[in-house]
Each structure stands twice: as C-alpha cells, then as structure tokens.
N, C-alpha and C positions, 0 to 999 in steps of 0.2 A: 504494500500500500504506500503510495506516494502522497505526502501531505501537500496541499495546495492544488490538488487535482480534482476537478468536478467529475463525479462518478455516480452511477446509479447503484444503490445498495438495496438489498432485501432486508426486511426487519419484521419484528413482531413480538408477540408475547411468549411466555415460557411454554405453554401447552400447544401453541400453534393455531389456536382458534382465530387469532387476529394476525394477519399478515399484510404487509404493504411493501411498496417500492418507492424509493425517494431518490432524487438526484440532488446532490449537495457537495460542497467543498468542506472537508473536515479541518482545514487550516484554521478556521475560526469557530471554535466551540466554547461554550461557557459552563461554569458552575454557578450556582446561586445560593445565597445564604438565607433565603426566606424560610419561614417555619416549615413549609411543606418540603422544599428541596433539601433542607438540612436533615430531615428524617429519611428521605428516599435516596439521596446522593446521586441524582442523574448527572450525566454530562450531556449538554443540549446543543443541538444545531437547529437552525430555523430554515424553513422552505415555504415558498408561496404555493397555493393550491395546484398550480400547473406542474409543479415538480413533485407532487405527492399522489400516489394511487393506492387506494385501499383494495387489496387483492382478495382477502378473505376476512369475513366478518362484516358487520354493519354498524356504523356509528350509533344508530338508534338502539342497538342491542347491548352496547357497552355501558358499563357503569359510568356515571358522570359526576365528578366531584368538583365543586367550586368553593372558594373561600375568599375572604377579604373583600375586594371590590368586584368579585365574580366576573372578571374579564377573561379568564382562561378556563376552558373546559378540559379538566384532567380526566381523560377517558381511560378506563381500565377494563381488562378482561374479567368478566364475572365468574369465569371458571378458575383461573390461576391467580388473579389479582394483580397482574403486572400492568403497569402503565407504560406502554411502549411509545405512545405519542399523546400529544395534547393539541388543542388549537385555541386560538384567540383572535380577536380583532383589534388591530392597532391603527395608528395613523395611516399606514399604507394598505390597510385592508386585512383580510384573513391571512393568518400565517399558521403553519404547523410547527410545533416544537417536537423534535424527535429525540428520544432517549438514545444516545449514541451507543450505550451499553447493550441495546437491543438490536443493533445492526450486525449482520453477519460479516465475518472476516475483518473486523476492526480491532486492532491492538490498541486499547485505550491507554495503555502505558506509554505509547508513542505520541500521544496528544499533549498539547500545552494549553489547557483551558484557561480562558480569561475569567477571573472572578468578578461576579456582578453582585452589588449590594441590594438585593431584593428586599431585605429586612427593613430598609429605610424607605421603601416606596409605598 
C-alpha cells in the first residue's frame, strides 16, 4: 500500500452483513478525541457520496446512533455491533466517514493520523 495514492478499498463490519467500496486517499486520516471516538478508537477518512457504494446491507436496517448536536449518523451492524462507517452533512454536503480499521488490506500502523479536537466542538 502506497500512502498518498487514491485507491478503491473494500470494507465492512466484522460479520460481513455490511459491506461497501470506497475510493479514498489514506494520506490524510484523522483520530478524534470526542467522547464517542475516545471509546471506539477509529481512524477516519472522509469521502463524498460519489466515492462510496454500499454493496451489502441497507442503511435503513443498520442501527443509528446520534449524540450531541446529532449531525452524524453513526451506523452500526445490528448483528456484530461494528460501526464501519458513518455519515453526516456539513458545509459541503453529505460526507461518509469510514473507519479505516474496517478497510481490507490496510496496515494502520503505517498511517500518520492527524489528531482532531472533537471534544471542544
């Protein structure tokens, strides 16, 4: 895997009920210190809807957790409990937040995540 390269990745939950494909560049990934991320420890990358395709599963069937300002839909598999992606709407429109730990073939130890202060937002 070459950092700084836009590539299409397959990802999903632990049990395989949720599967998706997403095109992204893992040169820019983040970690967040908000109360939710502090407990889950995801490494995140963000993609617009045209770079995300849900292959297996249905967003309507996933559990949806929202907190604080309720801007982000933290979707999780109701069978295994893994949140492999979320979505929210920001100034530039809808964006998907992918948990890089749920992408196949990614060595997360090779990444250099930028830390974001979500606790103060």
